[in-house]
C-alpha positions, 0 to 999 in steps of 0.5 A, spaced: 169 303 731 165 309 728 170 314 731 176 311 728 173 310 721 172 318 721 178 320 724 181 315 718 177 319 713 179 325 716 187 324 714 185 321 707 182 327 706 187 332 709 193 327 705 188 328 698 188 335 699 196 335 700 197 331 694 193 337 690 197 343 693 203 339 690 201 338 683 206 342 678 205 349 678 200 353 673 202 353 665 206 355 661 213 351 663 218 348 660 219 340 659 224 336 656 224 330 651 226 324 655 225 319 649 228 319 641 224 319 635 218 322 639 212 324 635 209 331 636 202 330 633 196 335 630 191 333 636 191 330 643 191 323 641 194 317 637 189 318 631 191 325 630 197 325 624 204 326 626 207 333 625 215 332 626 219 327 631 223 330 637 230 327 640 231 326 647 234 332 650 229 337 646 226 343 650 218 344 649 214 350 652 208 346 655 202 351 655 196 346 657 194 339 658 188 335 656 188 327 659 195 324 658 197 329 652 200 336 653 199 342 649 206 345 646 208 351 642 211 349 635 218 347 636 223 350 631 222 347 624 215 347 625 210 350 619 203 351 618 199 351 612 193 357 609 190 357 603 193 361 597 186 364 595 186 367 602 192 371 602 194 377 599 201 377 598 206 384 599 213 385 597 216 386 604 216 378 605 209 377 608 202 376 607 195 379 609 189 374 611 183 377 606 178 373 609 175 371 616 175 365 620 181 363 615 183 355 617 190 354 619 193 347 618 198 344 621 203 342 616 207 336 616 213 332 613 211 326 615 203 326 613 199 329 607 194 330 611 191 337 614 188 338 620 185 346 622 189 348 628 187 355 629 183 361 625 185 368 623 181 374 622 181 378 616 188 383 616 192 378 620 199 378 618 203 372 616 210 370 615 210 366 608 216 360 608 214 358 602 209 355 597 206 347 598 202 343 593 195 344 593 194 351 593 197 352 600 202 357 602 207 355 608 207 360 614 211 360 621 205 358 626 201 364 628 200 365 635 195 361 638 197 355 633 199 349 638 201 342 637 201 335 642 206 331 645 205 325 650 206 327 657 210 320 658 216 323 654 216 330 657 219 331 664 218 338 667 224 342 667 222 349 669 218 356 668 220 359 662 223 365 665 227 360 670 229 356 663 232 362 660 237 364 666 244 362 666 245 355 671 249 358 677 256 354 677 260 353 684 267 356 683 273 352 682 278 351 689 284 356 689 290 353 688 296 356 690 300 360 685 306 357 682 311 363 681 315 361 675 322 364 673 323 370 669 324 367 662 331 368 660 329 368 652 327 374 648 319 376 650 314 372 646 311 375 639 304 376 639 300 373 635 296 377 630 289 378 631 285 373 626 279 378 623 272 375 624 268 373 618 263 377 616 256 376 614 254 376 607 249 382 605 242 379 604 242 380 596 236 384 594 237 384 586 231 381 585 226 385 590 229 391 586 227 388 579 220 387 582 219 394 585 221 397 578 216 392 573 211 393 578 211 401 577 211 400 569 206 396 570 202 401 574 204 406 569 202 402 563 195 400 566 193 406 568 186 410 566 186 406 560 181 401 558 183 393 559 183 392 552 189 397 551 193 395 556 200 391 553 201 386 557 206 381 553 212 385 555 211 384 562 211 377 562 218 375 560 220 381 566 216 377 571 218 370 569 225 372 570 224 373 577 219 367 578 225 362 576 231 365 581 231 362 587 235 366 591 230 370 593 224 367 596 219 372 597 219 376 590 219 369 586 212 367 590 209 374 589 212 374 581 209 367 580 202 370 582 203 376 578 204 372 572 197 368 573 194 375 573 197 377 567 195 371 563 188 371 565 188 379 563 191 377 556 186 371 555 180 376 556 183 382 552 184 376 546 177 375 548 175 382 547 178 382 541 174 376 538 168 379 540 169 386 537 171 382 530 165 378 530 161 385 531 164 388 525 164 382 521 156 382 523 155 389 521 158 388 514 154 382 513 148 386 515 149 392 511 151 387 504 144 384 506 141 390 506 143 393 500 141 386 496 135 386 499 134 394 497 136 391 489 132 386 490 126 389 492 127 395 487 128 389 481 122 385 484 118 392 484 120 393 477 117 386 475 111 385 479 108 392 479 107 395 471 108 401 469 103 407 467 107 408 461 114 407 458 118 410 452 124 415 451 124 422 455 124 428 449 123 435 449 116 438 448 116 444 442 109 445 444 109 446 452 115 449 456 114 446 462 112 439 459 116 433 456 114 428 451 115 420 453 116 418 446 116 411 443 123 411 440 120 405 434 116 410 431 117 417 434 110 417 436 108 421 443 105 416 448 104 422 453 106 428 456 110 428 462 109 434 468 113 435 474 111 435 480 115 440 485 117 434 490 117 429 484 123 426 480 125 431 474 125 428 468 130 433 465 135 429 468 134 423 464 133 426 457 134 421 451 133 415 456 128 410 456 124 410 462 118 407 465 113 411 468 109 410 475 104 416 475 102 419 482 097 423 477 094 422 470 089 426 466 087 426 459 088 432 455 086 432 448 086 425 448 093 424 450 095 423 457 099 428 462 102 424 467 105 427 473 111 422 475 112 419 482 117 415 480 122 414 474 125 408 473 131 407 467 130 401 463 134 397 459 132 400 451 129 394 448 129 392 440 123 394 439 119 397 445 111 395 444 106 399 448 099 396 449 093 401 448 093 408 450 101 408 451 101 403 457 106 397 457 104 390 455 110 387 458 115 387 464 120 391 464 127 389 467 130 395 471 137 397 471 137 404 475 132 407 479 132 415 481 
């Protein structure tokens, strides 16, 4: 009994090895969908959202398997999503990834979910198919992006290279040729050959317009600072391209360019407002300084007393001096003697002034003043002076030298 059990176990092991060897060959292979409305999903489970549905007879390329799910290349009609902020558009119908490890998500017309199924590195080129809400571009599925389908709805057909070969057909059995008598009527006129329909050339009108406006924009910005750019005329030119539906790539590029231009215009307006505020502040500071200076002079005239005040007249006795006279009595109050770096009394002859002396001394019972400041005053009706010719009333200055 022990010997039979061992022999039986050896047969079972041999049969198992044969079963493994007869398992379908390595991936990839072509499979055919056996049911209708079969879901293609973003992952290997029913919890993953469907991206599209396939009908019976559709062919798929199987690249791997996980449990009861087959990993397949995205069937025709599939698309992926990539965030706009990580793609730089060019004018040749494609984009370039501008970041590292940027997620590519499985696009779906059956669900709003967006599951990452691949990552792209910086510099990878992607084919733009259109725009998608919430800041995404629709792109053709890149290499390495796969979707999944249930194994129970797929029947293996062949390896990919075998599926592309034409299926050989058995030639039909030959039939004896029947000789027909020559026609007695006139020979048939050959039918004229109908011309084949020609493919309508792809329009490049808006691509040409885009190239022109891009060149003009580059020339306008050039080496000039931002505040000098004249960007408003470009808005209508780009808007014309963005509003059309004939050429998708120029349309998308123009929309992105419009966003950038509007941001630049807003920055220009902010800079202009800041400059206006700075100029206004400078003007206000200038006026405030002038008012403060005038007020200081007025306050000084009111607060600080003059050493003497009166009308300046020529002196007939001293050639290098002037008289300060009380106009009410024609009495000389003091003599004025000019310092080399001081104010010149000769410029104010006949004017009623207040004198703040830099230096003063008595000579023959009269004050001799060396003016440090001469202030022209409003001439009083009566100009009383105190003892020694010093004014006893506050004076209101109307002009300063």
